[in-house]
C-alpha positions as CSV (number, residue, x, y, z in Angstrom):
1,M,2.8,2.3,-17.2
2,M,0.6,1.9,-14.2
3,S,-0.6,-2.2,-13.4
4,R,-4.5,-2.4,-13.4
5,T,-4.1,-2.7,-9.8
6,A,-2.5,0.6,-9.3
7,D,-5.3,1.9,-11.7
8,A,-7.5,1.4,-9.0
9,L,-6.0,3.1,-6.4
10,P,-7.0,6.7,-7.4
11,L,-10.3,4.8,-6.9
12,V,-9.8,4.7,-3.1
13,G,-8.0,7.9,-2.5
14,S,-4.5,6.9,-3.4
15,D,-2.3,9.9,-5.1
16,S,0.6,7.3,-5.6
17,E,1.3,4.3,-6.8
18,Y,2.5,1.8,-4.0
19,L,1.4,-1.9,-5.3
20,Q,3.0,-3.0,-8.3
21,D,2.5,-5.8,-10.4
22,A,6.0,-7.7,-10.6
23,I,3.9,-10.2,-13.5
24,P,0.3,-8.9,-14.6
25,H,-1.9,-11.6,-14.4
26,P,-6.1,-12.7,-14.2
27,A,-5.9,-12.7,-10.5
28,D,-5.9,-8.8,-11.0
29,R,-9.8,-9.1,-11.2
30,V,-9.9,-10.6,-7.6
31,L,-7.4,-8.3,-5.8
32,V,-9.0,-5.3,-6.8
33,P,-11.9,-5.7,-5.1
34,R,-10.7,-7.8,-2.5
35,L,-8.3,-4.1,-1.5
36,V,-11.7,-1.9,-2.2
37,F,-13.5,-3.9,0.4
38,R,-10.2,-4.2,2.6
39,I,-10.5,-0.1,2.7
40,S,-13.9,0.1,2.9
41,A,-15.1,-2.4,5.2
42,F,-12.2,-4.1,7.5
43,M,-9.9,-0.6,7.8
44,P,-13.0,1.4,10.0
45,A,-13.5,-2.0,11.5
46,A,-9.4,-2.4,12.3
47,I,-9.1,1.1,13.3
48,R,-11.8,1.1,16.0
49,A,-10.9,-2.1,17.5
50,F,-7.0,-0.7,17.8
51,D,-7.7,2.4,18.5
52,Q,-5.3,3.9,16.4
53,A,-4.5,4.2,12.3
54,V,-3.4,1.7,10.1
55,T,-0.6,1.7,7.7
56,W,-0.8,1.0,4.4
57,T,1.9,-1.8,4.4
58,E,-0.7,-3.4,6.8
59,I,-3.4,-3.4,4.4
60,I,-1.6,-4.9,1.7
61,S,0.6,-7.2,4.0
62,G,-3.3,-8.4,5.6
63,L,-4.5,-8.5,2.1
64,L,-2.0,-10.4,0.8
65,R,-1.8,-13.1,3.8
66,M,-5.5,-13.7,3.4
67,Q,-4.7,-14.9,-0.1
68,L,-2.3,-17.1,0.9
69,L,-4.7,-18.2,3.8
70,T,-7.1,-18.7,1.3
71,D,-4.8,-20.6,-1.3
72,F,-3.2,-23.1,1.0
73,L,-6.4,-24.1,2.4
74,R,-8.3,-24.8,-0.8
75,R,-4.6,-26.7,-1.5
76,L,-5.4,-29.1,1.7
77,L,-9.5,-28.7,0.6
78,D,-8.7,-30.1,-2.8
79,K,-6.3,-32.9,-1.4
80,K,-9.4,-34.1,0.4
81,A,-7.1,-33.2,3.7
82,I,-9.6,-31.3,5.3
83,D,-13.4,-30.7,4.6
84,D,-15.9,-27.5,4.3
85,E,-16.5,-27.5,7.9
86,T,-12.9,-27.6,9.0
87,Y,-12.3,-24.8,5.6
88,M,-14.4,-22.8,7.2
89,Q,-12.9,-22.8,10.9
90,I,-9.6,-22.9,9.9
91,H,-10.2,-19.6,7.5
92,L,-12.0,-18.0,10.6
93,E,-9.3,-18.8,12.9
94,G,-6.6,-17.8,10.4
95,N,-8.4,-14.6,9.8
96,Q,-8.6,-13.7,13.4
97,A,-4.9,-14.3,13.9
98,I,-3.8,-12.1,10.7
99,N,-6.0,-9.1,11.3
100,G,-5.7,-9.5,15.0
101,R,-1.9,-8.8,14.1
102,A,-0.8,-12.4,15.7
103,K,3.1,-12.5,15.5
104,D,3.0,-15.3,13.1
105,P,-0.4,-15.9,11.8
106,F,0.2,-19.1,9.9
107,S,1.7,-21.1,13.2
108,V,-1.8,-20.1,14.4
109,V,-3.1,-21.9,11.3
110,M,-0.6,-24.8,11.6
111,D,-1.4,-25.2,15.3
112,A,-5.2,-25.8,14.6
113,L,-4.6,-28.1,11.7
114,E,-2.2,-30.2,13.7
115,K,-4.9,-30.6,16.4
116,I,-7.2,-31.7,14.1
117,G,-4.8,-34.6,13.0
118,L,-2.2,-33.3,10.1
119,S,1.7,-33.3,10.2
120,R,3.1,-30.4,10.2
121,S,5.8,-31.4,8.0
122,S,3.2,-32.3,5.6
123,L,1.7,-29.0,6.3
124,K,4.7,-27.2,5.8
125,L,5.4,-28.9,1.8
126,D,1.6,-27.7,1.4
127,L,2.2,-24.3,2.8
128,E,5.4,-24.0,0.3
129,M,3.6,-25.1,-2.8
130,A,0.6,-22.9,-1.8
131,V,2.7,-19.9,-2.1
132,A,4.6,-21.1,-5.2
133,N,1.0,-21.4,-6.9
134,S,-0.3,-18.2,-5.6
135,S,-0.9,-15.1,-7.0
136,V,0.6,-13.0,-3.9
137,I,4.2,-13.8,-5.0
138,S,3.4,-11.7,-8.2
139,Y,2.7,-8.2,-5.9
140,L,5.6,-5.8,-4.7
141,L,4.8,-2.9,-2.0
142,V,7.2,0.1,-3.6
143,G,8.1,3.5,-2.5
144,R,7.6,4.4,1.0
145,P,4.2,2.8,1.5
146,E,5.0,2.9,5.9
147,T,3.9,6.7,5.3
148,I,0.7,6.1,4.1
149,L,-1.8,6.1,6.9
150,I,-5.4,5.3,7.4
151,D,-7.3,6.6,10.2
152,D,-10.7,7.7,10.9
153,R,-11.9,11.1,10.7
154,E,-13.4,11.4,14.1
155,R,-10.6,9.7,15.6
156,V,-8.1,12.6,13.8
157,A,-10.6,15.0,14.8
158,E,-10.2,14.2,18.2
159,Q,-6.5,14.1,18.3
160,L,-6.2,17.7,16.6
161,K,-8.5,18.8,19.6
162,A,-5.9,17.0,22.2
163,L,-3.0,19.1,20.2
164,E,-4.6,22.0,20.0
165,G,-5.3,21.9,23.9
166,Q,-2.0,21.4,25.0
């Protein structure tokens, strides 16, 4: 039986189930719209920016990292360790690190939070708690999602023309 998340995949062009809930939960109502947004808005921009196709694994891992970033920063906000302005600033830096393909995006986030005076050891504990309480740990990639590439039609057409000309 497919999960609610997997039920949405055909709507965005998938003919297979590659994302499964390990434990179905109400967070699906947030994940599916974020996934559709990521595919419809972010992916075309990423393909143009990097001038290459993006793998399904990159789409989903970026989606889950962004959710974890939000959960982590909301935890800090709730504890009053950061204010709204800092939340927005660090979220933007984290977004750029995650979606800009930084090797360790959460190090970028931790460094930025350290610069404003928070201790790394305390931040690590907060991040661990955010992971433990986040819905992201409920999602798994199954199958061979690295074989799914998302690309721009114009880029593919240019690549095909180049191959035909060889």
